C-alpha positions as CSV (number, residue, x, y, z in Angstrom):
1,M,88.1,86.8,81.4
2,T,85.8,89.7,82.5
3,N,82.4,89.2,83.9
4,K,81.2,90.1,80.5
5,E,83.1,87.5,78.6
6,Y,81.8,85.1,81.1
7,A,78.4,85.8,80.3
8,L,78.7,86.1,76.5
9,L,80.6,82.7,76.8
10,A,77.5,81.3,78.5
11,A,74.9,82.8,76.0
12,N,77.0,81.6,72.8
13,F,77.4,77.9,74.8
14,L,73.5,78.0,75.1
15,D,72.7,78.9,71.6
16,E,75.0,76.1,70.3
17,K,72.9,73.8,72.2
18,L,69.9,75.0,71.0
19,A,68.3,77.1,73.5
20,K,66.1,79.7,72.3
21,D,65.5,83.8,72.7
22,I,68.7,84.2,74.6
23,S,69.3,87.4,76.2
24,V,72.4,89.0,78.0
25,I,71.2,91.9,80.1
26,D,74.1,94.1,82.4
27,I,72.6,94.7,85.4
28,S,75.3,96.3,87.0
29,E,74.3,99.8,87.1
30,R,71.0,98.4,89.1
31,S,72.3,95.5,91.2
32,G,74.1,95.0,94.4
33,F,74.2,91.4,93.5
34,A,75.8,90.8,90.2
35,D,76.5,92.5,87.0
36,Y,74.8,90.1,84.5
37,F,72.0,87.9,83.7
38,V,71.5,85.8,80.8
39,I,68.3,84.3,80.0
40,A,67.5,81.6,78.0
41,T,64.2,79.2,77.0
42,V,64.5,75.3,76.6
43,N,62.3,73.3,74.9
44,S,61.5,70.5,77.7
45,L,62.4,70.3,81.3
46,R,65.3,67.5,79.9
47,Q,66.8,70.0,77.9
48,M,66.9,72.2,80.9
49,I,68.3,69.8,83.1
50,S,70.9,68.6,80.5
51,L,71.8,72.3,79.4
52,S,72.2,73.3,83.3
53,A,74.9,70.6,84.0
54,D,76.3,70.8,80.6
55,L,76.7,74.9,80.9
56,D,77.9,74.1,84.4
57,D,81.1,71.7,83.1
58,K,81.7,74.4,80.3
59,L,82.0,77.4,82.7
60,A,84.7,75.1,84.7
61,E,86.8,74.8,82.0
62,Y,87.2,78.4,82.4
63,D,87.7,78.4,86.0
64,L,84.2,80.1,86.6
65,E,82.6,77.7,89.4
66,V,79.2,77.6,90.3
67,K,78.1,79.3,93.4
68,N,74.7,78.0,93.9
69,I,71.9,76.4,91.7
70,E,68.0,76.9,92.5
71,G,65.3,74.7,91.1
72,K,65.3,71.4,89.7
73,G,63.4,71.8,86.6
74,E,60.0,70.8,87.5
75,S,59.1,74.3,88.4
76,G,60.0,75.3,84.7
77,W,63.0,77.6,85.9
78,I,66.6,76.5,86.7
79,L,69.3,79.5,87.8
80,L,72.8,78.8,88.1
81,D,74.4,81.5,89.9
82,Y,78.3,82.6,89.6
83,N,78.3,85.5,91.8
84,D,78.3,88.2,89.3
85,I,76.7,86.2,86.3
86,I,73.1,84.9,87.1
87,I,72.1,82.3,84.3
88,N,68.2,81.7,84.2
89,L,67.2,78.7,82.2
90,F,63.2,78.8,81.6
91,T,60.3,77.0,79.9
92,E,58.7,79.2,77.8
93,E,55.6,79.5,80.5
94,A,57.8,80.0,83.2
95,R,59.7,82.4,81.2
96,N,56.3,84.6,80.0
97,K,55.2,84.4,83.9
98,Y,58.5,85.7,85.4
99,N,59.2,88.3,82.7
100,L,62.7,89.4,84.0
101,E,63.1,91.1,80.4
102,K,60.8,93.6,81.4
103,V,61.6,93.7,85.5
104,W,65.0,94.7,84.3
105,G,64.0,96.5,81.6
106,D,65.9,99.8,81.6
107,C,69.0,97.6,81.4
108,E,71.4,97.2,78.3
109,V,70.7,94.4,76.4
110,I,74.3,93.1,74.6
111,D,73.9,91.1,71.3
112,Y,76.0,88.2,72.5
113,K,76.0,87.0,68.7
114,E,77.8,90.4,67.8
115,E,80.2,90.6,70.4
116,K,81.5,87.1,69.4
């Protein structure tokens, strides 16, 4: 699978698990550390922790192993680093605070639902 396909797989999985406001951003032209950001909002810290574990299991089924996980949920943000794909799970408050979409606003946003 390509990095884009992995990012779309992650976004669709998060959608199925009821995460909201999911974005897939192609940062490959502006970043030297990754190709894609997947960003999602969760309803609670419990959902964030559960989703991060479930997502890691799902991606492992496709031989994509997590390199690093930052955050424990208490901060309202968990980052899962899969080398070229960075997955960010936020509470609504933390997502508004960090506003990654604005920081990476000149990058292409991919409609993961159309790319299925």
